N, C-alpha and C positions, 0 to 999 in steps of 0.2 A: 653080412655087412652090405653087400650089394643091394639086397632087398631093402635094408634099412635106408640106404641112400635114395632108392626109388620112392619109398614111402615118404621120405623127407621132402623130396621134390614135389610129389603129388599134393602133400599138405600145403606147401608153400604156394603152389599154383592156385589151390582153392581159396587161399587167403587174399589173393589179389583183389577180389571184389569186396572185401571187408574194409571197415573203417580203420584208421591208424591205431585207435585204442585196442581193437580186437587183435590186430597184428602184433602190437607190442606185447600184449598179455600172452599170446601164444609163444612168441619167441622167448620171453622171460621164462615161461614154464619149461620150454624145451631145453634152455640153457641149464636150468637147475637139474633137470633129469640127467644131462650130460655130466654135470658135476658129481652127482651121485654115482653114475656109472664109473667115473674115474676113481672116486674114492673106494668103491668096491674092488676095482681092478688093482688099486694100490695095496689094499689090505691083503689080497691074494698073492701079490708079487713079493711083498716084503717077507723076510729080509733078503730075498735073493736079488732084489734091485733090478728086476726086469724092466723093459721098456713099457711105459704106460701111455695109452692113447685111447680116446673115446672110440667106440665102434663105428660111429658115423663117419669120422674123418680118417679112419685107418685105410680106407680103400679109395680115397679121392685120387683118381688117375685122369690123364687127359681124355680118356674115352668115356668116363663115367663120373659125373655128368659132363655135359659140354661146357666150354669155357664161359659162354655168356650166362648160362644157368648158375654155374658156380659163383661167378662174380655178383650176380643178382642176389644170391643167397647171402653173401657176405655184406652187401649193401643193406639188406634187410636187418641183419644182425647189428650192424653199426648204428642204424637208425633207431632200433629198439633200445640200444645201450644209451644213446644220447637222450632218448625220451625218459628213461627210468633214472639215469644218473648213476655215478660210480659208487655211491655209498650204500645202496640197498643190496641185499644178498643177490637178487636177480641181476642187478647191474654188474656186480662183481663176476657173476657166472657168465654173463654175456661178454664181458671184456676178455675173460679167459678163452671163451669159445672163438672170439674174433682172432686172438693171437694164434690159436691152433690153426684156424683157417689160413692165416697169413703164412705160417710156417709151411703148410702143405702147398699153398699156391706159389710160394717162393721156389720150391723144388720144381713145380710144374713149369713155371715161367722163368726157368734158368735162361740166361742170355744165349746159351748155346742152342736153345730150341726156338729162338725168336728170329724173325726176319723183318727187315725194313724195306719197303717197296714204294716206288713212285706211284702216285695216283694220277691218272690221266683220263682222256676222253674214252679210252678203250677199257677202263676199269668197270667192274660190275656196278649196276645201279645202286645196290645197297651200300657199296663202298663210297661212291660219290655222294650219296645222301648223308652218310656219316661225316664226310669231310665238310659238306655244306653246313651241317648242324654245328660243328666245332667253329667254323668261320662265323656263323650267325651270332654266336655268343660274344664275338668281338665286333663284327661289322655286318649287320643284317643286309645292307645293300650289296656287299661283296658276296654274301652267300647266294643271293639271287643270281649274280653273274656266274657263279660256279654251276648252279643248276642249269642255267641257260647255255653254258659252254662258251661264254664271251669273256673269259678271264684274260688278264694281261699276259703276254708271252713271257714276262719275267717272273711270273708266279710259279712257285714250286710247292707241291703237296706230297706228304709222305705218310705211310701207314705202317704201324707196328702190329704184327700178328704172330701167333704161334704157328709153328710149322705144320701142326696137325689140324688147324682150323680150316673150315671150308673157305676157299678163296672168294666166294660170293658173300660171305657173312661180313657184318661190320667189323672193322679192325679194333684192336684193343685201345690204341691211341692214334691220334692224327696230329700232324704238325703242318703248319702253313708258314712259308717263308717267301721273301721277295728279293730279287736282285736289284741293286740301285747303284747310282754313282757314288753316293756317300751314305753313311748311316743316317737314317731318317730321324727327324725330331718330332714327328706327329704321325698318327695313324693314317691320316689322309695321304701323306706322302708314300706310305707303304702300299695302300690298296687302290689308289686311283689308277685306272688303266691308262696306258700310253704316257706315263709320267716322264719317261726318258727314252731317247732313241740311241744313246751312246752305249759304248761297251761298259757293262756294269763293273764297278770297282769294289763293291761291298755286297754283303748279303745280310738280311735281317729276318730273324725268326719272330713272328708276331702272334701266333696262336698255337697252343698245344693243349689238347684235351681229349675227351672221350664222349661219344654219343651214348646215352643210356636211356633205357625205358623205365628206370626206377624213378618213382615220384619222390622228390626231395633231394637232399644232398647225397651224392653217391658215396664216394670214399672206398669203393670196392678195391681199388688198386693201391690204397694207402700202405706205405711201408715196403712195397715190392721193388721199388727202384726202377720201374719201367720207363718213367719219364726221362731219366738220365740216359738209359739205353737208347731211346729214340733220339734224344737231343744230341748225343755224341755222334751217332751215325749221320744225322742230318747235317751237322757241322762239317763232318768229313766229306760228305757228298757235295755240299755247297762249295767247299774250298777247291774242289776239282774243277769248278766252273769259273773260278776267279783267276785273274792274272796274278803272278807272283810279284810282290812289291818289295823292293830292296829296303832293308831296315837294319842299319849298322852292319854287323858282320854276318847276319843271317837274313831270313826273309819271313814275311808274314802275309796272311790273307785276312782281310777285315770281315769278320763274321760276328754279328751281334744279335741282340734280342731287344725288343721293345715291349714293355709290359705296363699295365695300369697299376696304380697304388690302391688296390681294393681296400675299402673300409677306412680310407684316410679321413674323409669328411666326418664320420662318426667319432673317430678318435680325437680329432681337433675340437669337436664340439665339447668334449669332456675335459680338455686340457686347460690349465691356467696359461694365459698368454701375456707374460710380462714384457714390457718394452714396446707394445703395440699401442698406438694412439687410439683415442676413443672412436674416431670416425672409421678407422680401419677395422677395429674390433667389432663395431656394429655391422659393417659390410660383411665381415667374415661370419658373424653369427647368423645373419639372414641367409647366407649361402648354405651353411651346413644344416640349418633348420628349415629350409624351404620357405622362409619368410615369417613363420610363426603365426599365431592366431590373430594378432593385432594388425596385420597387414591387409589393407584393402586390395583385392585381387584384380580390380579393373579401374582404369583411369580414362576418362573421356573428356575431350575439350575441343574447341574450335581453334584452328591455326590462324595465322595472320590474314589468310585469304578467306577466312570464314568457313573452311571445309572441316567437317567433323573428323576427328582422329581418335581412335581407340587403341589402348594398350592393355592387354589382359594376360594374366598368368593362368595357364591351363595344364591339366595333367597330360603328360606324354603318353601316347598310346603304347601299351605293352610293357611299360617300365614304371618304376617308382619315381622317376624324375619328373620335372616340370619344364615347360617351355614358355617363352614369352612371345606372344603374337601381337601383330598390329593390323588394324583394319582402317583403311582410308576410304571415307565416304561409304559407298555401297559395294566396294570391292571385296574380294575374298580375303580371309585371314592369311597372313604370311608369317612364318617363323623368323624371329630376329636372332641372328648369330652373334652380333657384337653391337654394343650401344655405348655412346658417349654423350653425357650432358655437357654441352659447350656454351660458350658466350654467357657465362654466369646464369645459366638456366634458360636462356632465351632461344636455344636451338637444341634439337635432339638429332644426332647423327647416328645412323645404324646401317648394318648389313642385313639383308633379308634373303631368304630362299623361297622359291626357286631362283636361281641365278648363279652365284650371289649377285645382288644388286645393291649399290650404295644409295641411300636416301637421306634427306634432311627435312625435318619439320621445324619451321619457324614458329615459336610459341607466342600466342597473343599475350599482351601485358596482363590481362585479367587472369589468365591461367598461371602466369609466372607468379603473380601475387598470391594465388591460392596454394602455391607450392606443388602444382601438378608435375612439372619436370623432375623435381626431386623425388617425388613418389614413383615416377616411372623408373628412375634410377634404382630405387629400392626393389621394384619388381624385377629388374634385370639381375640384381644381386641374388634375389631369391631363386632365380632360375639358374644360378651358377655362373652368370656372366659378370664376373668381377672386373672392375676397371684395371687398366694396365698398371696403374700406380700400386696395385696390390701384388704385383708379380714377385718382387723380392721377399715380401712378407710371407707369401704362401710357399715359395720355394724353400725358404729357411725352415718353415714348419715341416715341409715334406722331407727335408734332409733329417730333421730330428726324428721323424716317423720311421724313415727307412733304416736308421742305425739302431733302432730299438732291438733288444734281445729278450728272449723268453727262456723259461726253464733254467738250465744250468749256464746260460750265457753263450752257448755254442750255436744257438739257432736264432736267425733273424725272425722278428715277430711277424713280419709280412711274408706270406707264403711264397709268392713269386720271387721276392728278393732272396729268400733262403734257398730256393731251388737253384737259382743261377749262381749265387755266391758259392754254394756247396758244390756246384759243378765246375768251379774253377774260373768263373767269369769275374771281371772287374767292373765296378760301377763306372759308367762312362759319363752320364749326365742326367739331370732331372729336367723335364720339359713342360713348360707353361702351355696350357691349352693343347696338350698333346692329343687329346680325344675330346671332341666337341659335341659328342652325342649327349642327349638328355640324361641317359642312364649314367654315363661317366661323370658328367658335371655334378650329378647328385651324389654319387658314391665316392668320387675321388677328386672333386673340383677340377676334373679334366687333366690332372697331373699324371704324366707317364715317366717311367725310368728306362734308360737304355743301359745295356751291359755289353761288354766286348769280350769275346773269346779269342785269346792270342795264339792258340795252337795247343796240341796235346801236352807238350812238356810244361808250358807255362800254366795251363789249366790244372795239371796234376799238382804243381807246386802251390798254386793258389788255394786249391781245395784242401790241402793239408795244413795250410797256414792257420 
């Protein structure tokens, strides 16, 4: 069986240079072979009822193969299963193979074998790079600070690893948290360095994930419960750094989490939206569709002083989102963070970066008559920069989104929401413009949700509710 494992790993390594179609076909064939192996073993075992397990998985131990290799194997199996679908014979076989891998890995990654360690400047380079990769998925700018070693002193970073893993190897999972005066309402409040000089009164978990070399959606840790293992220990360690706050007859420490509502924009796009007026519905439609085909992507006019001003919608670098830029005269393009069409379309007020700096353009009457300011407002909406008047409408839709259930009704449809609620957290608030990055505005309209963990006893009761 050990030989079979080694052959299996060698074949998987050789497939890395092949296209997705070749990899999927190989995995499907391998899964069918495993199904046949199990059926043969079953026929030999019956009626004695002995334990049946494919020879490949019978000797998965912490030493053979290594953790990273085993998880990459599972990621490849799950990727092939998604590609083929559950209804084909190969898809069914791949699903069974994935469940067997999950069962074996669950024994391997038993909580008693796992360790949670703080990541700091003295951590191995591979560990710090893994931590930066997880931070980059949430805040690219903060990931740069991690690599450069210029992070805020209130930042905390934790790694989850198996006791037998090489301490210099990337961890299984990484969690980022920050200490603050109060629970933050935006990502900027969490990651901006030097945001507070006072004694922290709260802690906020803002990133939890894994760095992987697998191309595509990973899923190798799915069903193993490792995220909750790390989350519980991180909350415990964070509470030790916070002062005890009197609360009735007991005490509590304020520990929470801030997460984006991933996929919110796509879901809203498909929803019926009764009770929303036509103007708001149009703005929302432009935001979730990125403007659509009929939207002119650039508006240029002369202001009251005769200076040329340009507003244009461009693709954000490295993401699927868009940003709104402005160019004044011969100056460089600057990204607009907020925009208001004021004075019945005769003025455009906006914040730009770098800065941020507040600017106003007084629109000439000719441009007002053409409707240029209104079109600039539409460009802003297409970039996800919805006006403040849309706040209540969007937050109401976000609440409808976050309370959705899937399956048997025991799982929240949104993954991060399910993770925190199943861990015993309580929904604290929904936050308008919680993340103003182009990617977040495109994916979730910038909405974030915060959760509060009230302590082990309260969390246990909430998780069972």
